[in-house]
C-alpha positions as CSV (number, residue, x, y, z in Angstrom):
1,M,-5.8,0.1,-17.9
2,T,-2.7,-0.1,-15.7
3,D,-0.7,-3.2,-15.1
4,N,-2.3,-3.6,-11.7
5,Q,-5.7,-3.2,-13.1
6,E,-5.0,-5.8,-15.8
7,R,-3.7,-8.3,-13.3
8,A,-6.8,-7.7,-11.0
9,V,-9.4,-8.3,-13.7
10,H,-9.6,-11.7,-15.3
11,N,-12.4,-12.6,-17.8
12,G,-14.3,-9.4,-16.7
13,V,-14.2,-10.4,-13.0
14,Q,-12.2,-8.4,-10.4
15,D,-10.8,-11.0,-8.0
16,E,-8.2,-8.9,-6.3
17,P,-7.7,-5.2,-5.4
18,I,-6.9,-3.0,-8.3
19,M,-4.9,-0.5,-6.2
20,D,-1.8,-1.6,-4.4
21,M,-2.5,-1.7,-0.7
22,H,-0.1,-0.3,1.8
23,E,-0.3,-2.3,5.0
24,A,-0.1,0.0,8.1
25,S,2.5,-0.9,10.7
26,D,1.2,-1.9,14.2
27,D,2.4,1.5,15.5
28,D,0.4,3.2,12.9
29,K,-2.7,1.1,13.7
30,I,-2.3,1.9,17.4
31,S,-1.9,5.6,16.8
32,G,-4.9,5.6,14.5
33,I,-7.1,3.8,17.1
34,V,-6.0,6.2,19.9
35,T,-6.7,9.2,17.6
36,Q,-10.1,8.0,16.7
37,E,-11.1,7.2,20.3
38,R,-9.8,10.7,21.3
39,L,-12.2,12.2,18.8
40,D,-15.1,9.9,19.8
41,M,-14.7,9.8,23.5
42,A,-12.9,13.0,24.6
43,G,-13.9,13.9,28.2
44,A,-15.6,10.5,28.9
45,N,-15.0,8.3,31.9
46,A,-11.5,6.9,31.8
47,A,-12.7,3.3,32.6
48,E,-15.1,3.4,29.6
49,I,-12.4,4.7,27.3
50,E,-10.0,2.0,28.5
51,Y,-12.6,-0.7,27.8
52,K,-13.2,0.7,24.3
53,L,-9.4,1.0,23.5
54,R,-8.8,-2.6,24.7
55,E,-11.8,-3.8,22.5
56,R,-10.5,-1.9,19.5
57,F,-6.9,-3.2,19.9
58,R,-8.2,-6.8,20.3
59,E,-10.4,-6.5,17.2
60,A,-7.3,-5.2,15.3
61,G,-5.2,-8.1,16.6
62,L,-2.8,-5.8,18.4
63,D,-1.0,-6.7,21.6
64,V,-0.8,-3.4,23.5
65,D,0.9,-2.9,26.9
66,D,-1.7,-2.5,29.7
67,E,0.1,0.6,31.2
68,F,0.0,2.3,27.8
69,V,-3.7,1.6,27.4
70,S,-4.4,3.0,30.9
71,E,-2.3,6.1,30.2
72,Q,-4.0,6.8,26.9
73,A,-7.5,6.3,28.5
74,Q,-6.6,8.8,31.2
75,E,-5.3,11.4,28.7
76,I,-8.4,11.0,26.5
77,S,-10.7,11.5,29.5
78,E,-8.9,14.8,30.3
79,Y,-8.9,15.9,26.7
80,P,-11.2,18.9,26.1
81,L,-14.2,18.3,24.0
82,S,-13.5,20.2,20.7
83,G,-16.3,22.1,19.2
84,H,-18.4,22.2,22.4
85,D,-18.7,25.5,24.1
86,T,-19.3,25.1,27.8
87,Q,-20.4,28.7,28.3
88,E,-24.0,29.8,28.1
89,P,-24.8,31.7,24.9
90,N,-25.3,35.4,25.2
91,G,-28.9,36.0,24.9
């Protein structure tokens, strides 16, 4: 058992994380949210994306510039849908 594991377990009860946690910076959190929404909502309506981004940032406790959110939403709405072929299959 490592030192961290020994400190986390007292009398057979785990009362704190065993692994050391690395807290992501706000910039990392913002980037992660934008990346996830790009994957989830690529090509969707920019207003819907902007709403979802604002909701996710609020839930994460992040104060993000309005212009940045709008720009990201617009970019995501124009992002091509990966893995989706828009041509008819040859048949």
